[in-house]
Structures are given as structure tokens and as C-alpha cells.
C-alpha positions as CSV (number, residue, x, y, z in Angstrom):
1,X,21.8,-14.8,-10.9
2,X,24.5,-13.0,-13.0
3,X,22.5,-9.8,-13.6
4,X,20.2,-7.9,-11.2
5,X,18.5,-6.1,-14.0
6,X,15.4,-7.5,-15.9
7,X,16.4,-9.6,-18.9
8,X,14.2,-11.2,-21.5
9,X,15.1,-14.8,-22.1
10,X,15.3,-15.9,-25.8
11,X,12.0,-16.8,-27.3
12,X,10.2,-17.2,-24.0
13,X,6.6,-16.8,-23.4
14,X,4.8,-16.6,-20.1
15,X,6.7,-15.6,-17.0
16,X,10.1,-17.1,-17.3
17,X,13.0,-16.4,-15.1
18,X,16.7,-16.0,-15.6
19,X,19.3,-17.8,-13.6
20,X,18.8,-21.1,-11.7
21,X,15.7,-23.2,-11.2
22,X,14.8,-22.0,-7.7
23,X,11.9,-19.9,-8.9
24,X,13.2,-17.0,-6.7
25,X,14.5,-14.9,-9.6
26,X,12.5,-12.0,-10.9
27,X,10.1,-12.7,-13.8
28,X,11.5,-11.4,-17.0
29,X,9.2,-11.8,-19.9
30,X,7.2,-8.6,-20.7
31,X,5.0,-10.0,-23.5
32,X,2.0,-11.0,-21.4
33,X,1.5,-8.2,-18.8
34,X,-1.2,-10.1,-16.8
35,X,0.9,-13.2,-16.4
36,X,4.1,-11.2,-15.8
37,X,2.4,-9.0,-13.2
38,X,1.1,-12.0,-11.3
39,X,4.5,-13.7,-11.5
40,X,6.2,-10.5,-10.3
41,X,3.9,-10.3,-7.3
42,X,4.4,-14.0,-6.5
43,X,8.1,-13.5,-6.8
44,X,8.0,-10.4,-4.5
45,X,5.9,-12.2,-1.9
46,X,8.4,-15.1,-1.8
47,X,11.3,-12.7,-1.6
48,X,9.5,-10.7,1.1
49,X,9.0,-13.7,3.2
50,X,12.6,-14.7,2.8
51,X,13.6,-11.2,3.7
52,X,11.6,-11.3,6.9
53,X,13.2,-14.6,7.9
54,X,16.7,-13.2,7.2
55,X,16.1,-10.0,9.1
56,X,14.7,-11.7,12.1
57,X,17.5,-14.2,12.1
58,X,20.1,-11.4,11.9
59,X,18.4,-9.5,14.7
60,X,18.3,-12.6,16.9
61,X,21.9,-13.4,16.2
62,X,23.1,-9.9,17.1
63,X,20.9,-9.8,20.2
64,X,22.2,-13.1,21.4
65,X,25.9,-12.2,20.9
66,X,25.5,-8.7,22.3
67,X,23.6,-10.1,25.3
68,X,26.7,-12.0,26.2
69,X,28.6,-8.8,26.5
70,X,26.0,-6.1,27.4
71,X,23.1,-6.7,29.9
72,X,20.0,-6.3,27.7
73,X,17.3,-7.9,29.9
74,X,14.6,-5.4,30.8
75,X,15.5,-2.9,28.1
76,X,12.3,-2.5,26.0
77,X,13.8,-1.9,22.5
78,X,15.9,-5.1,22.8
79,X,13.0,-7.3,24.0
80,X,12.2,-10.3,21.8
81,X,8.7,-9.2,20.8
82,X,10.1,-5.7,19.9
83,X,12.9,-7.3,17.8
84,X,10.6,-9.7,15.9
85,X,7.9,-7.2,15.4
86,X,10.2,-4.4,14.2
87,X,12.1,-6.9,12.0
88,X,9.0,-8.1,10.3
89,X,7.7,-4.6,9.8
90,X,11.0,-3.4,8.4
91,X,11.0,-6.4,6.0
92,X,7.5,-5.7,4.8
93,X,8.4,-2.0,4.3
94,X,11.6,-2.8,2.4
95,X,9.9,-5.3,0.2
96,X,7.1,-2.9,-0.7
97,X,9.6,-0.2,-1.6
98,X,11.7,-2.6,-3.6
99,X,8.6,-3.9,-5.4
100,X,7.7,-0.4,-6.4
101,X,11.2,0.3,-7.5
102,X,11.2,-2.8,-9.7
103,X,7.9,-1.8,-11.2
104,X,8.7,1.8,-11.9
105,X,12.4,2.5,-12.2
106,X,14.9,1.7,-14.9
107,X,17.6,0.8,-12.4
108,X,15.7,-0.5,-9.3
109,X,18.6,-2.2,-7.6
110,X,20.8,0.9,-7.8
111,X,18.0,3.2,-6.5
112,X,16.9,0.8,-3.7
113,X,20.5,0.4,-2.5
114,X,21.0,4.2,-2.2
115,X,17.6,4.7,-0.6
116,X,18.4,2.0,1.9
117,X,21.6,3.8,2.9
118,X,19.7,7.0,3.5
119,X,17.0,5.2,5.5
120,X,19.7,3.4,7.6
121,X,21.4,6.7,8.4
122,X,18.0,8.3,9.2
123,X,17.2,5.3,11.5
124,X,20.2,6.1,13.6
125,X,18.8,9.5,14.6
126,X,16.3,8.0,17.1
127,X,19.0,5.7,18.5
128,X,21.2,8.8,19.1
129,X,18.5,11.2,20.2
130,X,15.6,9.2,21.8
131,X,17.1,6.0,23.0
132,X,19.2,7.6,25.8
133,X,16.0,8.7,27.5
134,X,14.6,5.2,27.6
135,X,15.1,3.6,31.1
136,X,18.0,1.1,31.0
137,X,19.6,2.3,27.8
138,X,23.3,2.9,28.4
139,X,25.9,3.9,25.9
140,X,26.6,0.2,25.4
141,X,23.0,-0.6,24.8
142,X,22.8,2.3,22.3
143,X,25.7,0.8,20.4
144,X,23.8,-2.6,20.4
145,X,20.7,-0.8,19.1
146,X,22.8,0.7,16.3
147,X,24.2,-2.7,15.4
148,X,20.7,-4.1,15.3
149,X,19.7,-1.4,12.8
150,X,22.8,-2.2,10.6
151,X,22.1,-6.0,10.8
152,X,18.5,-5.5,9.8
153,X,19.4,-3.3,6.9
154,X,22.2,-5.6,5.6
155,X,19.9,-8.6,5.8
156,X,17.0,-6.9,4.1
157,X,19.0,-5.3,1.3
158,X,21.2,-8.4,0.8
159,X,18.2,-10.7,0.6
160,X,16.1,-8.4,-1.7
161,X,19.0,-7.7,-4.0
162,X,20.3,-11.3,-4.1
């Protein structure tokens, strides 16, 4: 999609989209608020599901590669259930925030990107402060945890803003 802002297509009625024919683009016609609102929420649900898949895939990839270099077995924050659960939860949270931004802000992509950077920086505080007190978390494991946070953020923001 060439533009990430809402655009009204020429002469359109109903919930049309800009860009390709994937149906993954944001609804753009504001003439019928009921139809547009339903289309926006369907679009957001699809994008949220795609975001969850992308985030979990990014976390699995980082975990697998890091596990080749750093021993991660038995470290609670890097267990598979923790990664999948936190990845899905982060995706849902990011999707809800992005949906609210799209509904209420004039420049939702700009605001969401900046908020995501703030949240990413804030998410590093527990990695720096709390993680060292968890049994089995060494400096190398702490670096892996930080990389997992970055991977999740990049996947979520990249998917939602695509």
C-alpha cells in the first residue's frame, strides 16, 4: 500500500480498501459509519492475528538461534510456553492500541510508532533490573531476553504498520 494514512477511493460506497486485492488494507470509505466500523474491526482482527503469528515466529527464530550459542534450557523467561504466551499477549495489546490510534488520531501510524519505541525502552527495564535475580539468568541470557523484546517489537510494529 503506497500510503499508510486513510484515503477515500474515488466514488466508492461501502467499505472499500486502497492498495491490492488482499483485503488486508484498512477500510477507507467514511460514508457509511456502520459498514465502515464493521470493516475496520474485521480488518483489525485479521491484522491482529497476522501480528500474533509474526511475533511468535520472530520469538521462536531468535530463541532457536540464541539457543545455539547460549544455554537457555531451564531458564523460565525463555521457555516455549512463556515465549508463545507473552508473544500473543503483546500482539493483542499492540493491536488494541493500534486500533484505538486508527480510530481516534489524525496520524495513527506516526503516534503508534513513537509509542512503540517508548514501550520497547520501558520493557527493557525489567530485563535489566529484575531478570538478573531469576535463577539461571546470566548476562548472556539477559542479552537474549533483550533481543527477544526487540524481535517482538519489530515484528508487531512492522506487521501492524505494513
